[in-house]
KEVOPA-363146 format. One record per residue: x, y, z of N, C-alpha, C in turn. Coordinates in steps of 0.1 Angstrom, whole numbers, plus 5000, padded with zeros to 4 digits. Layout:
XYZXYZXYZ
...
***
This chain:
520204408601519304448589520504438578
519704378568521204338560520304468544
521504528536520804558530521404548512
520504598506521004528493521704708482
522704718480523104798468523904818457
523404838449524404888433524904968436
526604988432526905088421526705198409
527005298408527405398417526205378434
526805468441525705488450525605618454
524305698462524705838466524905848479
524605948488524205958496523305858507
521805948493520405888503520605718505
520905658489521405488494521905438507
523205568508523805488522523305528532
522305648535521905668547521405598557
520405508551520005428564520805318568
522205288562523405178571523805268583
523805158590524005148606525205038605
526005098617527304988622527204898625
527204748618526604668619525504558615
524604668599524304588591525004548579
524804458572525204428563524804458549
525704418542525504468529526004358516
524704378512525104268497525404358484
526804388481527204488469527104408453
526504508449526804468436527104538424
527104568413527904638403528904628404
529804798402531504798396531904878408
533004748412533904828422535704818414
535704888419537304908414537904898428
539504828425540604788435541904838431
542104908445543604938446544304958460
545404988463546204958478546805028477
547705058483548705128487549705228478
550205098470551305228456549905238443
549205198446547605258440547605438442
547105388454546605518468548105658461
549005608465550005728459549905778447
549805638439550105738423548105828420
547605748427546405818425546505988429
547206018442547106148446548806258442
549506158436550006198420549606238410
548206208407547406248396547106368401
546606398412545406488416546306608420
547306628424548406718428549006738410
548706668402549206758383547806838385
546906768385545506868386545006788371
545206608370544806528362543806428367
543206428363541606288364542006168368
541306118382541806008384541305868375
541805788371541705628366540005578362
539305628378538305558367537505698379
535805688372535105818380535005768393
534805868401534805888418533905908425
532706008417531705978421530605848423
530605858437529805758439530605588438
531205658440532305478433533105388454
532805238446533705168455535005138459
535505118466536905128465537804998473
537404878466537804788477539904768478
540304718492541104758496541704618495
542504588478543004378483543804428468
544704298469545704278457544904148456
544504058451543903968445545603858436
544903698442545803628437545503618425
546603578411546303528405545103448402
544203408388543203298389543703188387
543303128384543502938380542402938367
543002858360542002838346540402828354
539402938343538202898341537703008354
538203078359538203178373538603328366
537703378373537803558371538803608378
538903548391540503658399540403538411
541703518417542003418425541203508442
542203418448541903478462541703608461
540803698466540103818467539803848480
541103848493540603868512541204018506
540204098521540304298518542104238526
542704408522543804408532543904538541
544604568548543804658566544004768556
542404838558542704938554543005078562
544005068572545005148576545505238572
546005168559547305198553546705318538
545605308540545305428536544805508539
544805528552544405648560544805788555
546005728549546205898545545705918530
544905868523544705918515543305918512
542405838524541005818520540105948523
540406058530539806138531539506258518
540806238510540806358499539806288487
540106198495539506118481537706058485
537506048493535906078501535906228495
536006308501535706478497535406528483
536406348470536406448459534806318456
534006238463532706158458533305958459
534005968466534405858465533005848478
532105668477531105708490531405578495
532305468490532405298497533805298500
534505188511535805168509534905068517
536404938511535804778516537404758519
537504768530539004668539538504588550
539704588558539604518575540304678580
539704648592540704678598539804818604
540704878620540005028621540905148609
539705248614540705358608540705478620
541105518611541605678615540705798622
541105918630539905968632539406088617
540506118612540306168604539306108587
539505968588539005878583537505898586
537505928594535805938606535106018603
535606128602535306198601535006308585
535406208579535606208566534406118556
533806018567533105968564531706058565
531606078577530306148584530706278566
531606348570531206478564530306418548
531306318541531006268527529506208530
528806208536527406078537528405898534
529805898540530005788528529505678542
530005558538530705428545532105328546
532705258546533205208553532805038558
533104988546532704828550533404748548
533104618553534304518557534304398553
534704358545534904238541535604108548
535404008550535703908554537003898554
537703908562539603848562539603718566
540403678559540103518563539903448548
539303478541537703438532538203498519
539103528512539603588498538803448492
538703348489538103268479536603308481
535703328491534703398497534003548485
535303608495535003738486535003738465
535503638463536003618449535003608443
534503438453533003378444532503478444
532203668442531003708443531403868427
532903798422533903888409532403798400
532203838392532003808380532603878371
533703988365534503958354535804108357
536604128356537704138359538204258347
538704388351539604398338540704548351
542404518344543104568347543004698339
542704868352542504948339543505038342
544405028349546005108349546505028356
548105098352549405108367549504938365
549704878353549904688357551404668362
552004748362553704778367553304748378
552104738391551904718397551204588404
551104488397551004378402549804328406
549704258412548304298422547504348428
548404518425548504618438548004708423
547304648410547104768397546004798399
544904888393543804908400542704808387
541604728393541304728386539504728387
538604708373537704698374536704618376
536004628391535304448387533904488386
532904398382531704368385531404268392
530904308409530804238416529004218418
528904068425527104028429527104008438
526704078446525904018461527403968471
527904088469529504038479529504108490
529403988501528804008512529804098523
529504198529529704308539529204358548
530004428559529304498573529904618572
528804648580529404818577530004828590
531104898588532104978597531405058606
532005188593531405328596530205358589
529805418593528505498587528305588587
527705658578527705808576526905898586
526605788599525705878610527405868618
528405838622529505868628529205738640
528305638631528305478638530005398635
530305298646531105298644531505178651
531305048648531004878646532104848662
533004928658534604858662534304908673
534105028676533305118687532305068700
530805058688529504958694529304778694
530204818687530104598690530704578704
532004638706532404538717531804648734
531404708731530204778737529404678744
528404608727527104598734527704468734
528804418730528704188739529504258756
529804378756530304338773528704418778
527904498773526504508783525704378781
525504318770524804158769525604078779
527004088778527603998787527303978807
526904128807527504148825525704138825
524404158814523604148822523104008826
523403958816523003778816524203748830
525003828833525903758843525503808858
524803938859524904018869523204008876
***
């Protein structure tokens, strides 16, 4: 099933999503990779606010390439999400609602997704130009010294994504292969 979402989102917005569904996401999406996540944790440890509103937010694990003349952003393909696993439960507990990246997540992240009614969405790896096409505006909001890993505020329109982890505990990386094998075995049996 396909869903349209606009950030910021609520638990109620995310509740109907199931692993394997597709999402066209619009609104504000923040970017952050490993180095920015480390700095966010340092800020939180000092009792400081994060550089963006966390409640209902979407965070895309991407380090975009420089834009060419006339473009808003360069290639914007996802990075491996597992590198953010140590940080994600804390951010989800603070109200982050959507994580966007690629690859499997650890058990602590899966539990935090369910606990907080959040979701993890996959962006198509290897298709950075496709992902970039949905970005309408870009603003670096902090840590410019991190280069491509600086935190950015993106305005996106119909960013095509797939639900990997849903708020009910569904995991496409588990259910997808099982469904494939069941279909395959049912056809050959």
